[in-house]
C-alpha positions as CSV (number, residue, x, y, z in Angstrom):
1,X,0.0,0.0,-0.1
2,X,1.2,3.6,-0.7
3,X,1.6,6.2,1.9
4,X,1.5,10.1,2.0
5,X,4.3,11.3,4.4
6,X,3.0,14.6,5.6
7,X,5.4,17.2,6.9
8,X,4.0,19.8,9.2
9,X,4.9,22.2,11.9
10,X,4.7,25.6,13.1
11,X,6.1,28.5,10.9
12,X,10.0,28.7,10.6
13,X,10.7,25.1,11.9
14,X,12.6,24.4,8.8
15,X,9.7,22.4,7.1
16,X,10.5,23.7,3.6
17,X,14.1,22.8,4.0
18,X,13.3,19.2,5.2
19,X,10.8,18.8,2.5
20,X,13.3,19.9,-0.3
21,X,16.2,17.8,1.1
22,X,14.0,14.7,1.4
23,X,12.8,15.0,-2.2
24,X,16.5,15.1,-3.2
25,X,17.5,12.2,-1.1
26,X,14.5,10.1,-1.7
27,X,13.7,9.9,-5.4
28,X,11.1,7.2,-4.5
29,X,8.8,9.9,-3.0
30,X,6.5,11.6,-5.3
31,X,5.9,15.3,-4.7
32,X,2.4,16.8,-4.2
33,X,2.2,20.5,-4.8
34,X,-0.5,22.3,-2.7
35,X,-2.1,25.5,-4.0
36,X,-2.5,29.0,-2.7
37,X,-4.0,32.5,-3.6
38,X,-1.4,34.3,-1.6
39,X,1.2,36.3,-3.5
40,X,4.4,34.5,-4.4
41,X,7.3,35.4,-2.3
42,X,10.9,36.1,-3.4
43,X,12.8,32.9,-4.2
44,X,9.6,30.9,-4.9
45,X,8.7,29.2,-8.2
46,X,5.2,28.6,-9.4
47,X,4.7,24.8,-9.2
48,X,7.5,24.2,-6.9
49,X,6.6,25.3,-3.4
50,X,2.9,26.1,-4.4
51,X,0.7,26.3,-7.4
52,X,-0.2,30.0,-7.3
53,X,-3.8,30.6,-8.3
54,X,-6.4,33.3,-8.4
55,X,-9.4,33.4,-6.3
56,X,-11.3,32.8,-9.5
57,X,-9.3,29.7,-10.3
58,X,-10.0,28.4,-6.7
59,X,-13.7,29.0,-7.1
60,X,-13.8,27.1,-10.5
61,X,-12.0,24.1,-8.9
62,X,-14.4,24.2,-5.9
63,X,-17.3,24.0,-8.3
64,X,-15.7,21.1,-10.1
65,X,-15.3,19.1,-6.9
66,X,-11.5,19.1,-7.1
67,X,-10.7,20.6,-3.8
68,X,-9.9,18.1,-1.1
69,X,-9.1,20.6,1.7
70,X,-9.3,24.4,2.0
71,X,-8.1,26.8,4.6
72,X,-8.5,30.5,4.5
73,X,-6.5,32.8,6.7
74,X,-7.3,36.5,7.5
75,X,-3.9,38.0,7.1
76,X,-2.8,41.6,7.5
77,X,-2.7,41.6,3.7
78,X,-6.2,40.3,3.2
79,X,-7.6,36.6,3.0
80,X,-5.1,34.0,1.7
81,X,-6.4,30.6,0.7
82,X,-4.4,27.4,0.9
83,X,-5.9,24.2,-0.5
84,X,-5.0,20.7,-1.9
85,X,-6.7,19.3,-5.1
86,X,-7.3,16.0,-6.3
87,X,-6.2,16.7,-9.8
88,X,-4.4,13.6,-10.8
89,X,-1.4,14.0,-8.3
90,X,-2.7,11.1,-6.1
91,X,-3.5,8.5,-9.1
92,X,-1.0,5.9,-7.9
93,X,-1.8,6.0,-4.2
94,X,-2.2,2.2,-4.0
95,X,1.4,1.7,-4.9
96,X,3.4,4.8,-4.6
97,X,4.6,7.0,-1.7
98,X,4.2,10.6,-1.7
99,X,5.7,13.7,0.2
100,X,3.5,16.5,1.3
101,X,3.8,19.6,3.4
102,X,1.1,21.5,5.1
103,X,-0.7,22.4,8.5
104,X,-2.2,20.3,11.2
105,X,-5.7,21.3,9.8
106,X,-4.8,20.2,6.4
107,X,-3.3,16.9,7.6
108,X,-6.5,16.1,9.5
109,X,-8.7,16.8,6.3
110,X,-6.4,14.8,4.1
111,X,-6.6,11.9,6.6
112,X,-10.5,12.1,6.5
113,X,-10.4,12.1,2.6
114,X,-7.8,9.2,2.1
115,X,-8.2,7.4,5.4
116,X,-5.8,7.3,8.5
117,X,-3.7,4.3,7.0
118,X,-2.7,6.4,4.1
119,X,-1.1,9.2,6.0
120,X,2.0,9.1,8.1
121,X,2.6,12.5,10.1
122,X,6.1,14.0,10.1
123,X,5.9,16.7,12.8
124,X,8.9,19.1,12.9
125,X,9.7,21.3,15.8
126,X,12.2,23.8,17.3
127,X,12.1,25.9,20.2
128,X,10.0,29.0,20.1
129,X,12.9,31.4,20.4
130,X,14.9,29.9,17.5
131,X,11.7,29.7,15.4
132,X,11.0,33.5,16.0
133,X,14.5,34.4,15.0
134,X,14.3,32.2,11.8
135,X,11.0,33.8,10.8
136,X,12.4,37.4,11.3
137,X,15.6,36.6,9.1
138,X,13.4,35.2,6.5
139,X,11.3,38.3,6.4
140,X,14.3,40.5,6.5
141,X,15.2,39.0,3.2
142,X,12.0,40.0,1.5
143,X,11.9,43.0,-0.8
144,X,8.9,44.4,1.4
145,X,9.1,42.7,4.8
146,X,5.8,42.2,6.5
147,X,6.6,41.8,10.3
148,X,2.9,42.2,11.4
149,X,2.2,39.0,9.2
150,X,5.2,37.2,11.0
151,X,3.7,38.1,14.3
152,X,0.1,37.0,13.2
153,X,1.5,33.6,12.0
154,X,3.7,33.1,15.1
155,X,0.6,33.6,17.4
156,X,-1.8,31.7,15.3
157,X,0.7,28.7,15.3
158,X,0.6,28.6,19.1
159,X,-3.2,27.9,18.9
160,X,-3.2,25.7,15.8
161,X,-0.4,23.4,17.0
162,X,-1.6,23.3,20.7
163,X,-0.7,20.2,22.6
164,X,-4.4,19.4,22.7
165,X,-4.8,19.7,18.9
166,X,-1.6,17.5,18.3
167,X,-3.0,14.8,20.7
168,X,-6.5,14.9,19.0
169,X,-4.8,14.5,15.7
170,X,-2.9,11.6,16.9
171,X,0.5,13.2,16.6
172,X,2.8,11.3,18.9
173,X,6.3,11.3,17.3
174,X,8.3,14.5,16.8
175,X,11.4,15.4,14.9
176,X,13.5,18.1,16.4
177,X,15.3,20.4,13.8
178,X,18.1,22.1,15.5
179,X,20.5,20.0,13.5
180,X,19.2,19.4,10.0
181,X,21.4,16.4,9.3
182,X,20.1,14.5,12.4
183,X,16.6,15.6,11.7
184,X,16.6,14.1,8.1
185,X,18.3,11.0,9.4
186,X,15.5,10.4,11.9
187,X,12.8,11.1,9.3
188,X,14.4,8.7,6.7
189,X,14.4,6.1,9.3
190,X,10.7,6.6,9.9
191,X,10.1,6.6,6.1
192,X,12.2,3.5,5.6
193,X,10.5,1.7,8.7
194,X,7.1,2.3,7.1
195,X,7.7,0.9,3.7
196,X,5.4,-2.0,2.9
């Protein structure tokens, strides 16, 4: 049976770096690209980190029944939508293994859609102080830094990834990301031990 290995964690825990490194190291994992209506950031490429879509494109896919899960965040720049579509990317789920990245909320919706056996959570964490410094450094690199949004995300993550929410979602295992090499080693061990 195939699996969807689902990377998640609070903002600035290094999820994107872990995701990209795993895709390099594990060509057996197929990449799933989520979608968003938020503006593209410097350094991002459409179809790599996300498929960047308009609100009209999202609405068209909702009407077509292709949206598996959808989250809307009220940001300081207005509403941003993040979503996953069943658009052919999951065609080989019976036999293939996939790698995705998202939130706890999206993980739960994907688990409802595909079933608990198909999803394996990969929860990344780092201490809050390090996470906040990483978020500020990342924002400093933007052409038009938006520190209010950094603060909003940081506080929202505290609620979204509360211990109670993690427990209710069945998240038990955690992968610390203070040392990227060690973190990747532990995740690869988890993926290897789950191969059927």
